N, C-alpha and C positions, 0 to 999 in steps of 0.2 A: 688275453689270458691272464687270469689272476694267479700270483704265486700262492701256494698252499703254506698257511702257518704250522708249524711243528705240531700243534693239537690235533689238526686235521689229518696228518699222517698216520696211517695204520701201521703202528709199529708194536712189535713184541715188547713185553718187559723181560727181565732177566730170566725169572722163572719159567715164563712160557717160552723163551727161547731154549732153554735147557731141556724143555719137554716136546719141542718141536722134531719132526722128522728132519734129519740132517741130508745134506748133500753126500754123495759118497766119493768125497774128495778129501784129501789129507794134505797139508802143506808141511814141507820140511825145509828150515832154514838152516843151511850149512855155512857155519861161521860168518854171520852178517855182524857188522861192526856198528851200524848206525842204529841207535836206539830210536830215532824217529821213523826210520824204515821199519822197523819191528812193530812200533805202534801203528802203523798205516796198515800193515799186514794184518793185525787183528781185525783193524775197522773192516777191511775187505773181507775178512773170513766171516765176520759178524754178517755183513750185508748179503752174504750168498750162503747162509747157514753150513758154512764148512764145518766137517765132523771133529777135525783136531788138528792142531799145530804142534809139530815137534821143533824144538829150539835147540839146536846142536853145537858143539864146540864151544867157541867163544861168544856165541849169540847170547846176548843179555836176557835176563827173565824178569819177568814182572815180581813183586812191585817196583818200578822204578819211574821217577817224576818224568823223565823224557820219554818213555814208553807212554806212559798214561797221558801225556800232553797230545799225541796224535791218536791214541787208541780211542780216547774219548769214552771210557768204560767198557769197551769190548774185552779187556782182559777179564772181565767178571764173568762176561757171557760165553765165550768162546774157550772150550777145553783146550788145554795145552799141556806140554810135559817137557822136560829138559832131559837130553840124551848126550852124554860127553863125546861119544863116537858115531859120527854120520854113518860111516861104512857099515858098523856093527847092526845100526839100525835098519839100514836098507837091506841088508842081509836078512835079518829078521821078517821084515815085510814081505820080502819076496818069498820067503819060505812059507808064509802064511797066505799065499795067494793073491796079494795085492799086485797090481801093476804100477810099477816104479818108472817115472819119466823125469828126466833131468830137464832142465829148462837152461840150454847152453847152445854155443854155436860150435858144432863139431862136424868133421867129414860125416857125410850121409845123415845129418840129422833131418828128421821130417819137420817141414814147414808146417806152422801152426794150422793154416788153413786146411791142410791135407790130413791131418790127425783123425784118425779113426778112433772110436770110443766103444769099448766093451762094457756096456752096463751091467753085466754079471759080476763084475769086480771093482772093487773100490780101486780108485785112481790116487796115486800118490805123485804130487810134483814137488820137485826139489829145485829150490833155489839157493844160488852160491853168493859168496863174499863179493862186496861191490867192486873189489879189485881184481881178484884173481878167479872169481865165479865160482862153479860147483868143483870140487876137488876131482882130478882125474879119476882117482881109485873109486870114488862115488859114481862118476859117470860110467866107468866100465863095469859097474855091478847093477846099473838101472837095466830095466827092461828095453829102455828106449830114450831117444833124445828128440825134444821139439825145439825149435829155433822160432822166435818172432820176426818175421820178414821186416826188413829195415831198409830204407831207400835214400837216407840223407849221407852226410859226411860222417856222421858218429856210428860206432860199431856196437853201441850198447845202450839200454835203456836203464835209469834207476830202478832197483830191485823192486820198490813197492809200486811202481808203474808196471812192471812186468807181471808182478803178481796179478794185479787188476786185469791186465789184457789177457793172461792165459786163463785165469780162473773165470773170467766172464765168457770166454770162447768156448771152454770146457763145461761149464754149467749151462750155457744156452745149448748145446749138443745133448747134454744128458737130460735136461728138462723136456726136450722135445721128443725123446725116444720112450717107446713103453717099456715098462718094468715088469 
């Protein structure tokens, strides 16, 4: 098998990306500290045509050289918005009929492989701070919680990895369901 050259890959330019139909998935970053993680989330959002990213609390916003380094231009294609208060945002999204899901380890969390998807509503995935996770008050306000099963000695994944795993899983379910 021959590796494909970049020019052989069928990729959208920024204008085509902005016009493309988006996945009904919105990402919320709740007080994410690492600029490299933020940039990586933008790249994942670009890869799966994510509708929007909300950057909340202490989460840094573009333009910033360390975000740009890992985003590789995705801050120009993916729609984003800064919100100071994550809880207020989640309450607003809930009121507007979105399904809000915290990605966290909690009592009675739904394991990712068991997540049921309602394609009639947009899905909001909330990812938290690298150390403290999603704030408890935000978890309490979400419609549900999903947990990524882990089987080793560690109890967490890097947030950028978590975003990739959960977005891929949700996107693959949504893309197979009739809309």
